[in-house]
ZAMARGU-4260 file (C-alpha; in steps of 0.2 Angstrom, whole numbers, plus 5000, padded with zeros to 4 digits):
<rodrens>
0) 4943/5108/5040 | 4957/5116/5030 | 4967/5117/5045 | 4965/5099/5048 | 4969/5094/5030
5) 4986/5104/5035 | 4990/5095/5050 | 4989/5077/5042 | 4998/5081/5031 | 5011/5088/5040
10) 5009/5073/5051 | 5011/5059/5034 | 5028/5072/5029 | 5035/5071/5046 | 5040/5053/5040
15) 5053/5062/5029 | 5061/5068/5041 | 5061/5055/5053 | 5069/5044/5038 | 5081/5058/5035
20) 5086/5058/5054 | 5089/5041/5056 | 5097/5038/5039 | 5110/5048/5046 | 5112/5042/5063
25) 5110/5025/5059 | 5120/5016/5043 | 5105/5009/5033 | 5112/4993/5022 | 5106/4994/5005
30) 5095/4980/5007 | 5086/4984/5022 | 5083/5000/5010 | 5075/4989/4995 | 5064/4981/5005
35) 5058/4995/5016 | 5055/5004/4997 | 5046/4989/4992 | 5035/4988/5008 | 5031/5007/5004
40) 5025/5004/4984 | 5015/4991/4990 | 5005/5002/5002 | 5005/5018/4991 | 4998/5006/4974
45) 4983/4997/4986 | 4978/5017/4992 | 4979/5021/4974 | 4967/5007/4970 | 4957/5008/4984
50) 4955/5025/4992 | 4957/5035/4974 | 4953/5026/4959 | 4939/5015/4966 | 4933/5033/4976
55) 4935/5043/4960 | 4925/5030/4951 | 4908/5031/4965 | 4909/5048/4966 | 4911/5052/4945
60) 4911/5038/4934 | 4922/5030/4924 | 4926/5045/4909 | 4933/5056/4926 | 4944/5041/4928
65) 4951/5036/4914 | 4956/5055/4909 | 4960/5057/4929 | 4975/5045/4927 | 4979/5048/4911
70) 4983/5065/4915 | 4992/5063/4928 | 5004/5052/4923 | 5007/5061/4910 | 5010/5077/4920
75) 5022/5069/4931 | 5030/5061/4918 | 5032/5079/4910 | 5037/5087/4925 | 5049/5072/4932
80) 5057/5073/4914 | 5060/5093/4916 | 5068/5091/4933 | 5079/5075/4926 | 5085/5086/4911
85) 5089/5100/4926 | 5100/5088/4937 | 5087/5080/4946 | 5087/5063/4939 | 5096/5055/4956
90) 5086/5063/4971 | 5075/5049/4977 | 5094/5037/4974 | 5102/5027/4988 | 5120/5028/4980
95) 5126/5044/4981 | 5123/5049/4963 | 5115/5067/4968 | 5132/5074/4968 | 5134/5078/4950
100) 5116/5086/4950 | 5108/5102/4955 | 5102/5105/4972 | 5088/5115/4966 | 5084/5101/4953
105) 5085/5091/4968 | 5073/5099/4981 | 5059/5104/4968 | 5057/5086/4960 | 5057/5080/4979
110) 5039/5093/4979 | 5034/5087/4965 | 5035/5068/4971 | 5025/5072/4988 | 5012/5086/4983
115) 5000/5072/4973 | 5000/5063/4990 | 4996/5078/5001 | 4984/5085/4988 | 4975/5069/4990
120) 4975/5069/5010 | 4966/5086/5011 | 4951/5079/4998 | 4950/5064/5011 | 4945/5077/5025
125) 4934/5087/5012 | 4924/5072/5008 | 4922/5060/5023 | 4925/5075/5036 | 4941/5066/5042
130) 4958/5057/5034 | 4957/5041/5027 | 4967/5027/5040 | 4974/5020/5023 | 4980/5034/5014
135) 4987/5041/5029 | 4998/5027/5034 | 5002/5025/5017 | 5011/5041/5013 | 5017/5042/5029
140) 5027/5025/5026 | 5029/5027/5009 | 5038/5043/5014 | 5047/5034/5028 | 5055/5023/5014
145) 5056/5037/5004 | 5069/5046/5014 | 5079/5034/5019 | 5086/5029/5003 | 5086/5046/4998
150) 5094/5055/5011 | 5107/5040/5012 | 5110/5046/4995 | 5113/5065/4998 | 5124/5060/5013
155) 5136/5050/5001 | 5136/5066/4989 | 5144/5076/5003 | 5128/5084/5006 | 5130/5093/5024
160) 5116/5087/5038 | 5109/5104/5041 | 5107/5104/5021 | 5099/5088/5019 | 5086/5093/5035
165) 5080/5110/5029 | 5076/5102/5013 | 5064/5089/5020 | 5058/5101/5034 | 5055/5112/5017
170) 5045/5099/5007 | 5037/5094/5023 | 5030/5111/5023 | 5024/5112/5007 | 5014/5095/5007
175) 5004/5102/5022 | 5002/5120/5013 | 4997/5109/4995 | 4981/5099/5006 | 4979/5115/5015
180) 4974/5125/4997 | 4970/5109/4991 | 4954/5111/5003 | 4952/5128/5001 | 4951/5127/4980
185) 4941/5112/4978 | 4927/5114/4993 | 4910/5113/4985 | 4918/5106/4971 | 4906/5095/4960
190) 4910/5077/4960 | 4917/5076/4943 | 4928/5088/4945 | 4934/5077/4964 | 4934/5063/4955
195) 4946/5068/4942 | 4956/5075/4956 | 4959/5059/4965 | 4960/5049/4948 | 4975/5063/4945
200) 4984/5060/4960 | 4986/5043/4957 | 4988/5045/4940 | 5005/5053/4946 | 5009/5042/4961
205) 5010/5024/4952 | 5021/5036/4939 | 5032/5042/4953 | 5031/5023/4959 | 5036/5013/4942
210) 5049/5031/4939 | 5059/5030/4956 | 5054/5017/4971 | 5050/5001/4963 | 5067/5001/4950
215) 5078/5004/4966 | 5068/4994/4975 | 5072/4978/4966 | 5090/4981/4961 | 5093/4983/4980
220) 5080/4970/4988 | 5082/4956/4975 | 5068/4944/4972 | 5061/4947/4990 | 5054/4963/4987
225) 5039/4953/4979 | 5034/4946/4995 | 5036/4965/5004 | 5025/4973/4990 | 5012/4961/4993
230) 5015/4962/5011 | 5012/4981/5012 | 4997/4980/4999 | 4986/4967/5010 | 4992/4980/5026
235) 4985/4992/5018 | 4968/4986/5010 | 4966/4979/5028 | 4964/4998/5033 | 4957/5004/5019
240) 4941/4992/5027 | 4941/5000/5042 | 4936/5017/5049 | 4942/5033/5046 | 4950/5041/5061
</rodrens>
């Protein structure tokens, strides 16, 4: 089961490398980037609502959900604040602001963004014996949008292609290991612990979306991002009511 979790997490995170290659080979306009990020945000919001928080409430209860959401949001906020101060504030931006930041902080920040999603993938395997289609699609699509924007910015900031691809490869591996370790650590855990972890990840992901993806999506995509966000939300909901893989 741990091997399954690792494999699914690597598959979902591979979108980071795919997006990086696309951004380095094809010039992606800012409007297209904004719309892609809006769609990815909608997909993730749906996954948080129906696959994380709803499931956490079902297996645990309102108390675990409330505490988990608050803890996840706070931990991500504090970690993100530390990354900002170290020089990783613009790690996801597509305008090249990474040039004035710290390479280490950018890498650490990118890892911070991907770990909660990967742990959730591992938990879905642990809970149901297989991966959730909705969560897998949500993480893959949001990673693709995130990588397109961030890689465009890194390239504009003067990062060599080998460094950009190497960073994303490191993040992909870290995501796989996070899912594997999550399954190993939480195997046999009580329903309250599982509920807390699910809602913790949900709080962290929502905070990440509001802090990074959604502001730039609107900045570049304009008012049309509302429609794309809703489309992503609806499609992810449709997937969430299907049987898992």
